[in-house]
C-alpha positions, 0 to 999 in steps of 0.5 A: 741887535738888542736881542743878540746883546741880551743873549750875550749878556745872559750867557756871559756870566756862565762863560765867565764862571766856566773860565774861572773853574777851568783855570782852577782845574788847569792849575789843579792838573799842573799841581798834580803833575808837578808833585807826581814828578817830584815824588814817587809817594804822591801819586798813590791810592794811599796818599789820595785817600789821606788827602780825602780824609784830611779834606773831609772836615773842610768840605763839611764846613765849606759847604754851608759857609760858601752858601752863607758867603753867596748870600752876602754874609761871612763867618770867620769863627768857624775854626774856633767853633770847631775847637769848642765843639770838639772840646764839648763833645770830648768832655761829655764823653769823658763824663760817661755819656755814650759817644753818639749822644756826646757827638750830638751835643757837639753839633748842637754846640756849633748850632748855638753859636750859629744862632748867636751869629744870626741874632746879632747879624741878621736880626740886630744888623751888626757887621758879620765881619766884626761879630764873627771876629769877636766870637772867633776869640770869645769861642776859643777862650770859652773852649779853653775855659771848659778844658784848659788841658787837652782831652783824650782817652775817648772810647775805642768805638768813637776812635773807630768812627774817625778811622774806619771805612766802608769798602775802603772809603773812610766814614768821614769822607762819606759824611763829607760827600753827603753834605756836599751833595745836599749843598749842590742840590740846594744851590742848583735845584731848589728855590732856596738856592736861587733865593740865596744868590738873589739875597747876596746879589741885591738884598733889597731887590730880593726882598721886594720880589718876595724873598724872606732874606731874614729867614735865609740869613738865619738859616745859613748862619745856623747851618754853618754853625752846626756844620762846624759843630759836626766838624769838631766831632769829626776832628776829635774822632780822627785825632783822638784828642781835643787840644782847646788852644789849637783844635780847628786853629786857622781853619777859617782861613782855609775855608775862606780861601777855598771858597774864594778860589772856587769862584764864590764872590766875597760880596755875595751873589755868585758861586758854584759848589763845583768850584768850591770843592775843587778849591778845597782839593787844590789846597789839600793837594798843595799842603800834602805835596809840600809836606811830602817834599819836606817843605817847612810848615811855615812855607805851607802857611805862606803858600796858603796865604799867597793863594788867598791873595791870588783868589782875591785878585781873581774875585776882583777881576770876575766882579769887574767883568760882571759889571761890564756884562751888566753894562752891556745888557743895559739898553741905551 
């Protein structure tokens, strides 16, 4: 009997995650069906290509962000980091620097922000919520100091990077697929992935087990910052300008919503990349469909906020279910 209980306890978390992902998949299918019936423009190759292109930036950032969340940390400044990196890379190009080198400077800018976070949060032990809320404002202000007015007039080859494709697939989408693939490999097929989940689930137990939780935290903050830096470069290439006040504005909420919607626990220790990707695409289709139906932007923002609240409820229920599973697995 005890052995049967243990087997059920082991399989229950996998079953729960599967049910959560399936619920999101069903909601995704319902969303596609609804918008397809509401508009002839929605269910077309061109529109889906647009959705993927718009999702590329979020996918690049949400991949390390989700891993960071699984480890028990959070970075609420990724939108501001995107804006700063876009401004820095754009300003560098306008100084006559070749755009690949300017893009590298933009990525390094985000990496530096990640290093600051890792020092303050992981090394000094400050709250990641408070620290990254502070840098959300500080980094946004810094980007406006660097470029008070929107920058534009970038090289044509850089703009081509943001719009061109290979065999019909946008380059930015290819970059996103590569980043997500790396995230999947790390989480599912490496010891680092197991260490990330262990750190988020019970950091003290992970440390006693030999996991270097400090190195895990530093690495994830740096990677999240670098991904936001890359996202800033991608945004500048796609839009063709870098308005410091609005570039990447609100992106942190979209990334957090997608991660929670995809089944990542805000407190760490649980999540899948499949769910995260599905969460990003769900939000992208929701926004795209509402835009096609000429719904005012304010309603789109309200819809995203509502989805975040629903994701919080789902995360709460999943956490309660996990507690029941652990209690069932504990021998009397």
